[in-house]
N, C-alpha and C positions, 0 to 999 in steps of 0.2 A: 667382629671387626677384623681380627687377625686372619680369619679364613677368607674374608673378602680381599685382603691385601695379598694373601698367598695366591688366590685365584688370579689376581691382577698380575702378579709376578710371573706366573706360569704362562701368561699370554705371550711372553717374550720367546717362547720355545715352540717348535724346535729352532735351535740356533745353528746356523751353518758357518763354518770357519775353515781356514787353511793355515796350517803351521808347517813351515819348511816344505811346502809343496804338497802336503798330505791333507786331504779333505776330511773333516770331522763334523759330526752332528751331535749336538748336545740336546738332551731332552729329559723330562722328569721320568723317574722310574715308576713303573706300575707293577701290580702284583703278578702280572703275566711275564715279567722279565726274570723270574727266579732262576730258571735253568740256564739262561744266557749268562747271568751273573755268576752262577756256579762254575760254568765253563771258564770264565775269566779267572776266577779264584784258583782253579786247578792248575793254571799256567803260571801262577805267581811264585816267586821264590819263598821258601819256608819262613825266612826271617821277616818278610813283609806280612805274612799271614798272622803273625803274633799280634798285630795291632788292630785286627778286626774284632769288634766287640762280640761277634758271633762267628763260629766256624762255619762259613757258608760252603765249604767243600762237603759238608754232611747235610742230609735232608732236614734234620731237626733244626740245625742252625739256619738253614735257608728259610724254613718255615717261620722261625722267629723274626727274621729280617723282613720278610714280606708282610707279616702280621703287623710289625711296627710301622711299615709304610702305610698299610691300610688304615691303621688307627690314627695316623698323623703324629706318631711319636718320633718319627724319623723322616727326614726329607732327603732323597737321594737324586742327584743329577748324574745321568749316564752320558758317557761320551763314546760314540761309535765311529769306526772306520770301516773299510771294506772287508775286514777280517772278523768283525764282531765288536764286542765291548773293548775299548782301548783304555778306559779309566772311569773313575767315578769320584764324586765328592758327596759326603753325607754329613748332615747335621743331626746329632742325636740330642733330643730335648730331655730335660730332667723332670722327674715327677716330684721333686722336692720343692715345696713352696719357697723356701729361702734361696733357692738357686734357679728359680724359673727364668731369670734373666741371662743365664749361662747355657751355652750349648757346646757339646764336644764335636770337633771337626775331624773327619777321617778323609784322607785323599789317597788314592792309589792309582797308579798307571801301569799299563803293560810294558814289558821290557822293550817291545818294538816302538813304543811311543815316547820313550824317555829322551830327554835332551832337546825336546822341541818346544818347551814352554807349556806343555799341557797341564802340568801340575799347578802352575801359576794361574792359568785360565780357569781351571776347576775350582781353585781357592777363591778367585774373584767371584765366580758365580755363587758359591756357597755364602759368601758375605752379602751378596745381593739378596739372597733368600733370608739370611739372618736379619737383615734390615726389615724385610717384609713381615717377619715373625715377631718383631719387637725385641729381638735378642740384643743385649748390650755388650756381652763378652763372649769370645770364642776361644776355646781351649784345644790345643793340639798335643798329642802324646807321641813320643818316639824314644828309641834307645839312643844314648849319647853317640854311638858309633855310626848313626845314620847322618853322616856329615852333609850329604846333598840336601836332605829334607830340612835339616837344621838351618843350613845357609839360606834356603828358599824362604822359610818362615821368618827368619830374622830380617831378610830383605823386605818382606811384606809388612814388617812392623811388629811381629811377635817378639816377646821378651821371655827369657827363662824365668819360671816362678818356683820350681821345685825339682829336686832330684830324689827319686824314691829308690832305695836300695833293694835289689832282688825282687822287684815288683812283678816281673813277668817271667813265666816259666814256659820254655818252648816245648815242642813235641818230643825233643830228645831228652827232656828233663833238666836242661841247663837253665840257670837263672840269669836274668839280665836286669840292669837298672833301667828305670824309666825317667825320661826328662819330660817335664810338663812346661809347655810354653803357652802364652796367652796374648790376646790382642783385643783391645776395645774396638767395637764395630765402628763407632764414629771416628776414631783415630785412623783406622784403616781407610775409610772412605775419604777422609780429609786429606790423607797422604796421597791418595790416587788423584784427587782433584788438583792438588798442588803440582802434580806432574802432568796435568792436562788430560787425565783419563776420566771420561765422563761416567763410566759404569763399571 
């Protein structure tokens, strides 16, 4: 049943949109997109790379990502502009039975696409996919100093749930705290309907 709902959700793509005059195309990631995604990651600031579950600047990390997509353990929506991948949102499913209703959300945008509302759009699309998958709760992780990301997620209905000390170690060996925020899928969608947003 879940796969049928996912297939139905994928029928909405590719999705064409414009943000601040720039044309974007959103579509599901396939296993053939690995090198394009790696090129995107290589252009990202090091601080942003900390929150990728896999280091996709390296072939082995990229292979694990595409394998997760192929197995249905992760669902990634890519956003492209004339220069290549401009951003993505990913839902990472858990293999734990007691947390099967929870998914981790990752959203990243290229520097050139920031400030246009692309992160908000990608988050919305991830929640639509979460609904199709039967996910009830979505979790986002960030460092407390990522004020822009924190403000966006709070605006979308996420609430802080935990602060983990020294949870993340960057490539330079520096430790960072991790803020965990979460949002109920039904709450997110109800909030959007209240503001007259249908999807």
